C-alpha positions in Angstrom: 0.8 -27.1 28.0 2.9 -25.5 25.4 5.9 -27.6 26.3 3.5 -30.7 25.9 2.3 -29.3 22.2 5.9 -28.8 21.4 6.9 -32.7 22.4 3.8 -33.9 20.6 4.8 -32.0 17.3 8.4 -33.2 17.6 7.3 -36.8 18.1 5.5 -36.5 14.8 8.5 -35.0 12.9 10.5 -37.8 14.4 8.4 -40.0 12.2 7.6 -37.7 9.5 10.5 -34.8 9.5 8.6 -33.2 6.6 5.1 -32.9 8.2 4.2 -29.5 7.1 1.4 -29.0 9.9 3.7 -30.0 12.8 6.5 -27.7 11.6 3.9 -25.0 11.2 2.8 -25.6 14.8 6.5 -25.5 16.2 6.9 -22.4 14.5 4.2 -20.6 16.0 5.1 -21.8 19.4 8.4 -20.6 18.8 7.4 -17.4 17.6 4.9 -17.0 20.6 8.0 -17.6 23.0 10.3 -15.3 21.2 12.5 -17.6 19.6 12.1 -15.8 16.2 15.1 -17.8 14.6 13.6 -21.1 15.2 10.3 -19.9 14.3 11.4 -18.6 10.9 13.3 -21.8 10.3 10.3 -23.9 10.9 7.8 -21.7 9.0 10.0 -21.6 6.2 10.2 -25.2 5.9 6.5 -25.7 6.3 5.7 -23.1 3.7 7.9 -24.8 0.9 6.0 -27.8 1.8 2.7 -26.3 1.7 2.7 -23.6 -0.4 -1.1 -23.4 -0.8 -1.7 -22.6 2.8 -2.6 -18.9 3.5 -2.1 -19.2 7.1 1.3 -20.9 6.8 2.7 -17.7 4.8 1.2 -15.3 7.2 2.8 -16.8 10.1 6.3 -16.6 8.3 5.5 -13.1 7.3 4.8 -12.3 10.9 8.0 -13.9 12.4 10.2 -12.4 10.0 8.5 -9.1 10.8 9.3 -9.4 14.5 12.5 -10.2 13.5 13.1 -7.3 11.6 13.4 -8.9 8.2 11.2 -6.6 6.3 11.8 -8.0 3.0 11.4 -11.5 3.9 7.9 -10.4 5.7 7.1 -8.4 2.8 7.7 -11.6 0.4 5.8 -14.1 2.5 2.8 -11.6 2.8 2.8 -11.4 -0.6 2.6 -14.8 -1.2 -0.2 -14.9 1.3 -2.4 -12.1 -0.8 -1.7 -14.1 -4.1 -3.8 -16.8 -2.4 -6.2 -15.0 -0.5 -6.1 -11.1 -2.0 -8.9 -9.9 0.2 -7.5 -11.1 3.6 -7.6 -7.9 5.5 -5.3 -9.5 8.1 -2.5 -10.0 5.5 -2.9 -6.4 4.0 -2.7 -5.0 7.7 0.6 -6.9 8.5 2.0 -5.8 5.1 1.1 -2.3 6.0 2.9 -2.9 9.5 5.8 -4.2 7.9 6.0 -1.0 5.6 5.7 1.2 8.4 8.7 -0.5 10.4 10.7 -0.4 7.2 9.9 3.4 6.8 8.0 2.9 3.4 5.2 5.6 4.1 3.7 5.3 0.6 3.6 1.1 0.7 2.2 1.3 4.1 -0.7 3.9 3.3 -1.7 1.8 0.2 -1.7 -1.4 2.2 -3.7 0.2 5.1 -6.2 1.8 2.6 -7.1 -1.7 1.2 -7.6 -2.8 4.8 -9.8 0.6 5.2 -11.9 -0.8 2.4 -11.9 -4.4 3.7 -12.7 -3.5 7.2 -14.2 -0.4 7.7 -15.5 1.2 10.7 -13.4 -0.8 13.0 -11.3 1.2 15.2 -7.9 -0.9 14.9 -8.2 -0.2 11.1 -8.1 3.4 11.5 -5.4 3.1 14.1 -3.4 1.3 11.6 -4.3 4.0 8.7 -3.4 6.7 11.1 0.3 5.1 11.7 0.4 4.8 7.8 -0.3 8.5 7.2 2.0 9.3 9.7 4.8 7.3 7.9 3.8 8.9 4.9 4.4 12.4 6.5 0.5 13.1 6.4 0.1 14.2 10.0 -3.2 15.8 9.8 -4.8 12.6 8.2 -3.2 10.7 10.8 -4.9 13.0 13.6 -8.2 12.6 11.9 -7.8 8.6 11.7 -6.4 8.4 15.2 -9.6 10.7 16.5 -12.1 8.2 14.2 -10.4 5.3 15.7 -11.2 7.0 19.4 -15.1 7.7 18.5 -15.4 3.8 17.8 -13.5 2.8 20.7 -13.5 5.5 23.2 -10.3 5.4 25.8 -8.4 2.8 23.4 -4.8 3.2 24.5 -3.0 2.5 21.6 -5.0 5.1 19.3 -4.5 7.5 22.2 -0.5 7.1 22.2 -0.7 7.5 18.5 -2.8 10.5 18.5 -0.5 11.9 21.3 2.6 11.2 19.1 0.9 13.1 16.0 0.1 16.3 17.8 3.5 16.2 19.1 5.0 15.8 15.8 2.6 18.6 14.4 4.3 21.2 17.1 1.5 20.9 19.9 3.5 19.6 23.0 1.0 20.6 25.3 -2.0 18.5 24.0 0.4 15.8 23.5 1.4 15.8 27.4 -2.2 15.7 28.5 -2.5 12.5 26.5 0.3 11.1 28.0 -0.7 11.7 30.9 -4.2 10.7 30.3 -2.5 7.1 29.4 -0.2 6.8 32.5 -3.2 7.3 34.6 -4.2 4.1 33.3 -1.0 2.5 32.4 1.7 3.3 34.9 4.4 0.8 33.5 4.2 2.2 29.8 7.8 3.0 29.4 7.7 4.1 26.0 5.0 6.7 27.1 7.3 7.7 30.1 9.9 8.3 27.6 7.6 10.6 25.4 6.6 12.6 28.3 10.1 13.1 29.1 11.1 14.3 25.6 7.9 16.7 25.6 9.0 18.1 29.2 12.8 18.5 27.6 11.4 20.4 24.9 9.2 22.8 27.0 12.3 23.3 28.8 11.1 21.4 32.2 14.6 19.8 32.7 14.1 18.4 35.9 10.6 16.6 35.0 12.1 15.4 32.1 15.0 13.8 33.9 12.5 12.2 36.6 10.7 10.7 33.3 13.6 9.2 32.1 15.0 7.8 35.4 11.2 6.5 35.9 11.4 4.6 32.3 15.0 3.3 33.3 13.8 2.0 36.9 10.9 0.4 35.3 12.7 -1.4 32.6 16.3 -1.8 32.9 17.3 -2.6 29.3 15.4 0.6 28.1 
């Protein structure tokens, strides 16, 4: 179905090379199949042709963020926010970009805006917690992740983040319990297996750490 859609949009572009909706659609399809260079190219063209479309700037920011272009993603998200200042989705994306870029203060500012726009929503607190962690506020991060879990008990993403926060606060036993809880439900979570290995190594359990690392590599050869 995606191939049929792509073929249809390319047919449109054969007749009208500057058709913004077709370029936007091709960019989104390319992003979803992992061709980020093609996605950024198509979405950049679409944004230039339709500069008043918030969704185009948002999708461009997302593609740039996934490709590791934090500056480009930040700029595209800012353009989206000029058009729609109260978009929780765009503020959330901006927070994620700043977290990935290591800009804790900027990430926290964006996440706080999301918290005002979309309160009492588990992913909001998970994002806020991640921003707090990026800013070095680990106790606040822990509280946010616990709030997320209160709103969505058992949420794997929030559980992993909470385990990381506990680990970074020097509470390895609590972190290990949560990592094992996650792996009981998601045994192929390679990053969590590796985190568990790190915990075991830090606690002097070298054999268990080695087994965890072997398990991670076996499950994903490029890890």
